[in-house]
Rosetta silent file (secondary structure, phi, psi, omega in degrees, C-alpha in Angstrom):
SEQUENCE: MKAIINKVIVFVKKDSTYKLDEALALTDVLMIVFSRATECFRGLGFCLLSLRKPVLFFKGRNVKISHSAHLKFGSGFLVGDYSKVHCLSQNGLVFGRNVSIGRCVEVISTAVVSNVGVGISVGNNVGINSNCFIGGQGGVSIEDDVIIGPGVRIFSENHNFGGDGLIRKQGETRSRVVVGRDSWLGAGAVLLPGVVLGSKTIVAAGAVVCKSFEGGVVLAGCPARVVKRF
SCORE:     score description
SCORE:     0.000 S_00000001
   1 L     0.000  -46.282  179.541    0.000    0.000    0.000 S_00000001
   2 H   -62.378  -35.781  178.711    2.756    2.462    0.931 S_00000001
   3 H   -64.569  -39.641  178.762    4.542    1.675   -2.337 S_00000001
   4 H   -65.443  -44.772  179.545    1.411    2.516   -4.320 S_00000001
   5 H   -61.739  -40.700  179.047    0.935    5.773   -2.402 S_00000001
   6 H   -62.056  -39.400  178.581    4.586    6.680   -3.016 S_00000001
   7 H   -64.487  -37.802  177.911    4.111    6.158   -6.767 S_00000001
   8 H   -64.279  -43.172  179.605    1.089    8.463   -6.708 S_00000001
   9 H   -64.219  -42.415  177.564    3.096   11.164   -4.916 S_00000001
  10 H   -59.054  -41.331  179.327    5.964   10.797   -7.409 S_00000001
  11 H   -64.837  -43.883 -178.225    3.451   11.219  -10.242 S_00000001
  12 H   -66.069  -44.993 -176.725    1.865   14.295   -8.654 S_00000001
  13 H   -80.755  -13.932 -174.839    5.178   15.967   -7.815 S_00000001
  14 L    56.205   40.318 -177.957    6.854   14.894  -11.067 S_00000001
  15 L  -131.399  102.137 -175.553    9.856   13.966   -8.910 S_00000001
  16 L   -70.115  -13.854 -179.095   11.203   10.465   -9.450 S_00000001
  17 L   -88.888   -7.016 -175.476   13.561   10.783   -6.446 S_00000001
  18 L   -68.989  138.111  179.521   10.759   11.292   -3.898 S_00000001
  19 L  -148.618  129.588  176.397   10.441    8.529   -1.319 S_00000001
  20 L   -63.687  146.115  175.866    8.280    8.177    1.772 S_00000001
  21 L   -65.954  125.848 -177.865   10.128    7.703    5.056 S_00000001
  22 L   -64.529  -19.615 -179.668   10.135    3.981    5.804 S_00000001
  23 L   -74.692  -14.567  179.992    9.620    4.756    9.501 S_00000001
  24 L   -69.023  130.294  174.924    6.100    6.047    8.785 S_00000001
  25 L   -73.618  152.469 -179.361    3.369    3.683    9.897 S_00000001
  26 H   -59.057  -37.285  179.728    0.712    2.830    7.325 S_00000001
  27 H   -62.723  -38.022  178.051   -1.958    4.442    9.530 S_00000001
  28 H   -66.871  -41.362  179.044   -0.031    7.727    9.525 S_00000001
  29 H   -62.648  -42.603 -179.590    0.345    7.608    5.743 S_00000001
  30 H   -65.799  -36.382  176.994   -3.371    6.960    5.306 S_00000001
  31 H   -63.753  -40.995  178.458   -4.226    9.885    7.595 S_00000001
  32 H   -65.097  -42.851  179.239   -2.032   12.162    5.475 S_00000001
  33 H   -61.715  -41.948  179.265   -3.631   10.858    2.281 S_00000001
  34 H   -63.574  -41.783  179.132   -7.109   11.484    3.696 S_00000001
  35 H   -63.033  -44.860  179.676   -6.152   15.044    4.671 S_00000001
  36 H   -65.858  -37.539  179.131   -4.718   15.758    1.214 S_00000001
  37 H   -63.916  -38.496  177.556   -7.771   14.236   -0.465 S_00000001
  38 H   -64.753  -43.828  177.884  -10.018   16.559    1.556 S_00000001
  39 H   -63.263  -38.504  179.044   -7.897   19.561    0.569 S_00000001
  40 H   -63.991  -38.718  177.806   -8.013   18.440   -3.059 S_00000001
  41 H   -62.945  -42.790  176.710  -11.815   18.285   -2.896 S_00000001
  42 H   -62.116  -42.862  179.824  -11.906   21.863   -1.577 S_00000001
  43 H   -62.985  -38.780  177.331   -9.545   22.944   -4.349 S_00000001
  44 H   -62.675  -42.056  177.773  -11.729   21.310   -6.982 S_00000001
  45 H   -60.675  -40.543  178.138  -14.720   23.185   -5.582 S_00000001
  46 H   -62.007  -45.795 -179.101  -12.792   26.453   -5.824 S_00000001
  47 H   -61.387  -42.589 -178.203  -11.886   25.791   -9.461 S_00000001
  48 H   -68.525  -42.194 -179.220  -15.452   24.944  -10.396 S_00000001
  49 H   -68.675  -29.515  179.655  -16.961   27.914   -8.576 S_00000001
  50 L   -93.589    9.141  173.411  -14.458   30.316  -10.143 S_00000001
  51 L    56.601   45.566  176.863  -15.163   28.853  -13.602 S_00000001
  52 L  -122.495  162.165  179.706  -11.580   27.833  -14.327 S_00000001
  53 L   -64.019  125.993 -178.598  -10.037   24.650  -15.656 S_00000001
  54 L   -63.506  132.254  170.084   -9.568   22.224  -12.743 S_00000001
  55 L  -130.832  170.981 -178.330   -5.965   21.497  -11.751 S_00000001
  56 L   -70.522  106.936 -175.243   -4.550   19.733   -8.720 S_00000001
  57 E  -132.126  120.213  179.188   -5.110   22.297   -5.944 S_00000001
  58 E  -100.441  108.326 -175.433   -4.891   21.465   -2.222 S_00000001
  59 E  -109.276  117.912 -178.328   -6.913   24.061   -0.298 S_00000001
  60 L   -72.980 -176.884  179.759   -6.684   24.009    3.500 S_00000001
  61 L   -75.221  141.593  174.875   -9.313   24.910    6.056 S_00000001
  62 L    54.844   35.078  173.590  -10.478   28.514    6.360 S_00000001
  63 L   -80.420  133.579  179.313   -8.324   29.693    3.472 S_00000001
  64 E  -112.677  116.900  177.276   -9.400   33.116    2.192 S_00000001
  65 E  -117.841  115.014 -178.703   -8.754   33.911   -1.474 S_00000001
  66 E  -111.139  150.692 -178.132  -10.003   37.306   -2.586 S_00000001
  67 L    54.060   49.540 -172.754  -10.160   38.758   -6.126 S_00000001
  68 H   -65.028  -14.739  176.516   -9.454   35.275   -7.484 S_00000001
  69 H   -62.623  -20.716 -179.702   -9.805   36.467  -11.101 S_00000001
  70 H   -94.359    9.150 -175.690   -6.236   37.811  -10.669 S_00000001
  71 E  -107.002  132.144  172.228   -4.892   34.424   -9.498 S_00000001
  72 E  -130.285  140.479  179.115   -3.097   31.858  -11.650 S_00000001
  73 E  -151.716  152.092  178.654   -1.500   28.641  -10.399 S_00000001
  74 L   -92.153  179.125 -178.712   -0.030   25.420  -11.716 S_00000001
  75 L   -64.890  144.931  179.653   -0.694   21.826  -10.731 S_00000001
  76 L    84.531   16.811  178.962    0.199   20.786   -7.196 S_00000001
  77 E   -72.054  130.414 -179.245   -0.638   24.170   -5.639 S_00000001
  78 E  -129.600  128.822  175.470   -1.132   23.903   -1.853 S_00000001
  79 E  -122.904  119.309 -174.691   -2.413   26.603    0.492 S_00000001
  80 L   -74.145  168.482 -177.361   -2.356   25.740    4.195 S_00000001
  81 L   -53.505  140.123  172.022   -5.017   26.307    6.829 S_00000001
  82 L    65.172   17.487  176.964   -5.972   29.897    7.763 S_00000001
  83 L   -84.930  157.009  179.269   -3.866   31.503    5.034 S_00000001
  84 E  -124.465  127.341  178.401   -4.940   34.636    3.148 S_00000001
  85 E  -122.850  105.409 -176.939   -4.241   35.225   -0.531 S_00000001
  86 E  -102.592  110.029 -164.414   -5.295   38.710   -1.661 S_00000001
  87 L   -96.803   -8.766 -176.523   -4.914   38.761   -5.433 S_00000001
  88 L   -60.041  119.362 -177.991   -5.969   42.276   -6.496 S_00000001
  89 L  -173.476  165.947 -178.794   -3.008   43.713   -8.456 S_00000001
  90 L   -65.254  -46.432 -176.392   -1.885   45.003  -11.842 S_00000001
  91 L  -104.168   -0.591  179.032   -0.108   41.812  -12.918 S_00000001
  92 L    78.430 -179.176  174.380   -1.927   39.385  -10.652 S_00000001
  93 E  -110.013  122.148 -175.394   -0.547   36.607   -8.469 S_00000001
  94 E  -123.066  120.475  178.951    1.094   33.832  -10.470 S_00000001
  95 E  -117.420  135.556 -179.885    2.255   30.572   -8.878 S_00000001
  96 L   -79.758 -157.640 -179.955    4.068   27.825  -10.774 S_00000001
  97 L   -79.383  146.337  174.422    3.899   24.053  -10.323 S_00000001
  98 L    54.219   47.128  174.005    4.254   22.388   -6.929 S_00000001
  99 L   -97.415  128.959  178.089    4.141   25.559   -4.880 S_00000001
 100 E  -117.779  133.284  177.089    3.243   25.059   -1.231 S_00000001
 101 E  -116.614  123.845 -175.420    2.084   27.791    1.132 S_00000001
 102 L   -74.860 -169.721 -179.202    2.033   26.871    4.820 S_00000001
 103 L   -70.673  145.344  170.552   -0.418   27.699    7.585 S_00000001
 104 L    57.622   38.389  176.203   -1.286   31.286    8.490 S_00000001
 105 L   -96.526  142.180  174.982    0.559   32.881    5.570 S_00000001
 106 E  -119.385  122.756  177.658   -0.562   36.241    4.168 S_00000001
 107 E  -119.268  121.019 -173.439    0.149   37.091    0.539 S_00000001
 108 E  -144.299  143.877  177.535   -1.043   40.532   -0.556 S_00000001
 109 L  -120.259  -15.761  179.479   -0.369   42.952   -3.411 S_00000001
 110 L  -134.290  121.182  178.082   -2.779   45.808   -2.716 S_00000001
 111 L   -92.630  -36.367  179.254   -3.299   47.398    0.689 S_00000001
 112 L  -132.788  141.000 -175.006   -5.490   50.312   -0.447 S_00000001
 113 L   -75.404   -7.820  175.289   -7.600   50.528   -3.598 S_00000001
 114 L   -76.881   -8.834 -178.583   -6.410   54.081   -4.270 S_00000001
 115 L  -151.752   82.958 -175.881   -3.041   52.599   -5.290 S_00000001
 116 L   -65.518  136.587 -177.170   -3.276   49.099   -6.760 S_00000001
 117 L   -77.083  172.914 -175.513   -0.115   47.034   -6.331 S_00000001
 118 L   -78.494  -53.741  179.287    2.069   45.401   -8.981 S_00000001
 119 L   134.672 -178.957 -174.786    1.756   41.726   -8.088 S_00000001
 120 E  -135.811  135.798  176.197    3.683   38.576   -7.178 S_00000001
 121 E  -124.436  127.827 -178.923    5.287   35.890   -9.317 S_00000001
 122 E  -125.370  131.485 -177.663    6.416   32.563   -7.847 S_00000001
 123 L   -78.232 -158.985 -178.189    8.239   29.880   -9.840 S_00000001
 124 L   -87.898  150.859  173.217    8.084   26.094   -9.690 S_00000001
 125 L    57.604   45.692  179.847    8.852   23.897   -6.666 S_00000001
 126 L  -106.556  135.223  177.257    8.783   26.721   -4.132 S_00000001
 127 E  -114.940  122.505  178.382    8.012   26.131   -0.449 S_00000001
 128 E  -113.738  112.329 -172.844    6.688   28.984    1.708 S_00000001
 129 L   -77.080 -179.756 -172.808    6.541   27.961    5.360 S_00000001
 130 L   -66.041  153.044  172.783    4.035   28.986    8.030 S_00000001
 131 L    62.233   28.265  176.310    3.403   32.541    9.296 S_00000001
 132 L   -88.690  159.923  173.439    5.113   34.305    6.380 S_00000001
 133 E  -131.669  128.192  175.712    4.105   37.669    4.908 S_00000001
 134 E  -126.396  116.181 -179.966    4.729   38.640    1.288 S_00000001
 135 E  -106.071  111.536 -174.672    3.750   42.155    0.205 S_00000001
 136 L  -100.606   26.809 -178.881    3.766   42.564   -3.554 S_00000001
 137 L   -57.520  -39.654  179.649    2.743   46.223   -3.809 S_00000001
 138 L   -98.625    1.786 -179.102    5.981   47.047   -5.634 S_00000001
 139 L    99.494  127.361  176.546    6.330   43.639   -7.246 S_00000001
 140 E  -131.251  131.421  176.717    7.886   40.448   -5.885 S_00000001
 141 E  -124.551  119.822  178.304    9.499   37.712   -7.989 S_00000001
 142 E  -115.600  116.591 -173.132   10.480   34.399   -6.393 S_00000001
 143 L   -83.006 -177.636 -173.288   12.242   32.082   -8.813 S_00000001
 144 L   -61.053  149.578  168.479   12.257   28.253   -9.002 S_00000001
 145 L    61.661   33.140  177.844   13.272   25.929   -6.150 S_00000001
 146 L   -92.163  139.206  175.071   13.325   28.561   -3.397 S_00000001
 147 E  -107.733  125.660  179.089   12.848   27.581    0.259 S_00000001
 148 E  -118.826  114.688 -175.833   11.234   30.196    2.509 S_00000001
 149 L   -72.896  171.819 -178.132   11.384   29.437    6.228 S_00000001
 150 L   -64.054  141.733  174.610    8.693   30.209    8.816 S_00000001
 151 L    76.224   12.229  178.275    8.020   33.813    9.716 S_00000001
 152 L   -71.542  143.426  178.130    9.836   35.366    6.739 S_00000001
 153 E  -122.999  128.277  177.287    8.707   38.887    5.759 S_00000001
 154 E  -123.541  121.546 -177.864    9.121   40.316    2.257 S_00000001
 155 L  -119.193  137.088  176.593    8.252   43.985    1.642 S_00000001
 156 L  -123.234   18.748 -179.074    8.281   45.844   -1.681 S_00000001
 157 E  -148.698  137.861  175.636    6.834   49.145   -0.443 S_00000001
 158 E  -125.422  148.934  174.451    7.905   51.772    2.111 S_00000001
 159 E   -78.913  138.541  172.054    6.052   54.783    3.518 S_00000001
 160 L   -77.996  154.453  178.562    7.481   58.203    2.709 S_00000001
 161 L  -155.796  157.092  179.994    8.099   60.569    5.623 S_00000001
 162 L   145.264  149.413 -179.530    9.420   64.029    6.350 S_00000001
 163 L    75.059 -160.766 -174.159    8.177   67.475    7.415 S_00000001
 164 L   -98.007   -7.607 -177.407    5.133   68.082    9.575 S_00000001
 165 L   -70.865  161.761  176.662    2.524   66.211    7.549 S_00000001
 166 L   -64.723  132.861 -179.830    0.963   62.920    8.554 S_00000001
 167 H   -58.577  -38.949 -177.226    3.134   59.999    7.469 S_00000001
 168 H   -68.083  -11.866  179.224    0.079   58.123    6.273 S_00000001
 169 H  -101.186   -0.159 -173.326   -0.678   61.012    3.884 S_00000001
 170 L   -95.611    5.117  175.232    2.810   61.223    2.333 S_00000001
 171 L    81.491 -175.225 -175.753    2.477   58.288   -0.009 S_00000001
 172 E  -131.326  156.049  171.410    4.655   55.269   -0.622 S_00000001
 173 E  -113.694  128.609 -176.777    7.781   54.317   -2.531 S_00000001
 174 E  -112.731  143.427  179.460    7.703   50.969   -4.296 S_00000001
 175 L  -153.896  130.076 -172.864   10.625   48.863   -5.447 S_00000001
 176 L   -64.898  142.843  175.781   10.665   45.310   -6.795 S_00000001
 177 E  -113.294  136.152  179.070   12.117   42.419   -4.779 S_00000001
 178 E  -129.800  131.522  174.014   13.684   39.384   -6.477 S_00000001
 179 E  -114.637  114.825 -175.916   14.756   36.110   -4.873 S_00000001
 180 L   -67.552  161.192 -175.253   16.983   34.094   -7.220 S_00000001
 181 L   -60.990  152.159  175.891   16.495   30.407   -7.908 S_00000001
 182 L    58.355   34.476  176.912   17.648   27.727   -5.470 S_00000001
 183 L  -100.863  166.016 -178.568   17.859   30.192   -2.569 S_00000001
 184 E  -137.864  118.413  176.161   16.951   29.638    1.084 S_00000001
 185 E  -101.615  116.522 -176.622   15.512   32.311    3.367 S_00000001
 186 L   -71.931  166.513 -176.156   15.894   31.264    7.006 S_00000001
 187 L   -54.444  130.966  174.770   13.233   31.615    9.698 S_00000001
 188 L    76.381    5.405  178.332   12.286   35.196   10.530 S_00000001
 189 L   -66.463  151.069  179.642   14.402   36.778    7.791 S_00000001
 190 E  -125.540  129.286  174.248   13.253   40.161    6.451 S_00000001
 191 E  -112.679  125.499 -177.334   13.717   41.423    2.882 S_00000001
 192 L   -96.444  165.353 -175.320   13.185   45.161    2.339 S_00000001
 193 L   -55.021  140.308  177.230   12.084   46.958   -0.858 S_00000001
 194 L    87.731   -4.368 -178.111   14.502   46.903   -3.794 S_00000001
 195 L   -73.689  130.179  174.062   16.460   43.842   -2.656 S_00000001
 196 E  -123.861  118.588 -179.570   17.618   41.541   -5.470 S_00000001
 197 E  -108.156  129.862  177.943   19.252   38.271   -4.418 S_00000001
 198 L   -71.431  174.470 -179.586   21.169   36.165   -6.927 S_00000001
 199 L   -61.320  148.276  178.691   20.793   32.408   -7.318 S_00000001
 200 L    57.878   46.850  173.230   21.848   30.180   -4.414 S_00000001
 201 L   -99.065  131.976  176.248   21.650   32.874   -1.762 S_00000001
 202 E  -111.351  125.996  178.574   21.222   31.729    1.835 S_00000001
 203 E  -110.532  120.516 -176.634   19.814   34.223    4.328 S_00000001
 204 L   -66.484  157.772  179.269   20.358   33.295    7.972 S_00000001
 205 L   -56.401  132.151  175.795   17.511   33.218   10.469 S_00000001
 206 L    79.514   -1.005 -179.290   16.519   36.686   11.668 S_00000001
 207 L   -70.157  148.631  176.164   18.676   38.569    9.156 S_00000001
 208 E  -115.366  110.317 -175.080   17.428   41.899    7.779 S_00000001
 209 E   -95.159  115.960 -174.920   18.420   42.318    4.131 S_00000001
 210 L  -107.482  -12.786 -178.425   18.510   45.997    3.113 S_00000001
 211 L  -141.970  172.182 -176.056   20.480   45.821   -0.152 S_00000001
 212 L   -82.981  153.075  177.963   21.097   43.510   -3.099 S_00000001
 213 E  -139.941  148.701  171.920   23.679   40.702   -3.220 S_00000001
 214 L   -72.389  165.420 -176.768   25.069   38.423   -5.886 S_00000001
 215 L   -76.960  176.959  178.509   24.382   34.703   -5.533 S_00000001
 216 L    72.131   32.306 -179.061   26.455   31.987   -3.917 S_00000001
 217 E  -133.867  158.917  170.134   26.676   33.699   -0.522 S_00000001
 218 E  -108.847  127.287 -179.268   25.450   33.288    3.030 S_00000001
 219 E  -110.209  142.266  177.608   24.018   36.466    4.557 S_00000001
 220 E  -152.682  156.270  173.881   23.550   37.139    8.268 S_00000001
 221 L   101.632  178.119  179.646   23.008   40.028   10.657 S_00000001
 222 L  -138.406  104.112   -1.802   21.107   43.304   10.836 S_00000001
 223 L   -72.472  157.086 -175.409   21.783   44.781    8.399 S_00000001
 224 L   -67.443  146.407  176.164   22.729   41.600    6.567 S_00000001
 225 E  -142.370  165.036 -179.803   26.284   41.133    5.282 S_00000001
 226 E   -75.703  124.583  177.004   28.181   38.345    3.581 S_00000001
 227 E  -112.450  -11.900  179.428   29.582   35.852    6.095 S_00000001
 228 E  -161.726  145.800  172.756   30.460   33.068    3.663 S_00000001
 229 E  -119.265  146.974  179.127   30.875   32.432   -0.052 S_00000001
 230 L  -146.537    0.000    0.000   30.463   29.070   -1.756 S_00000001
């Protein structure tokens, strides 16, 4: 039974190297399969209600997707329980194949309708862990095979300030954020507007990245700096 289930997962993920942990009891595997099947049923309902072609979509409990006409996603899309996906934006929210979004994640591109945001693009095989925030007001691009740890914050918009006027009345400055392919953002890392990270960039847990870096580096600290090259 476990072998059959593993073959199904390999087919869904399009990853011939995937293998279930042999230590898993069959009852645990069946519980996981039942949970995924329930999420898949919810995802099918979403596709049918939004009049789009059904694809493999795992939709968790109490997931809120607003302005879904601006949402595109590939097969194997997973959104965890209690997450919010706010899709209103100029370019929409685009997710590739096998993208997983963990529990209690908020993805948003427009905070106020007086200034619609740019949008968010996510490549294939990207994992976004629980309690993350991604703000795509100025545009966010996350390339293929990126790992995003729990509690990561990505911002592409800053408030302007200066003089005696109210800060909330002084407008915003937007600047695109890019995370290069095969990168890893550690738990609690923060990326600020305008940051462009090259491929294979590792950001240590809790680091605050304020400027762009070429790939093949490990970043740590506040503000983040290069602590290792590879």
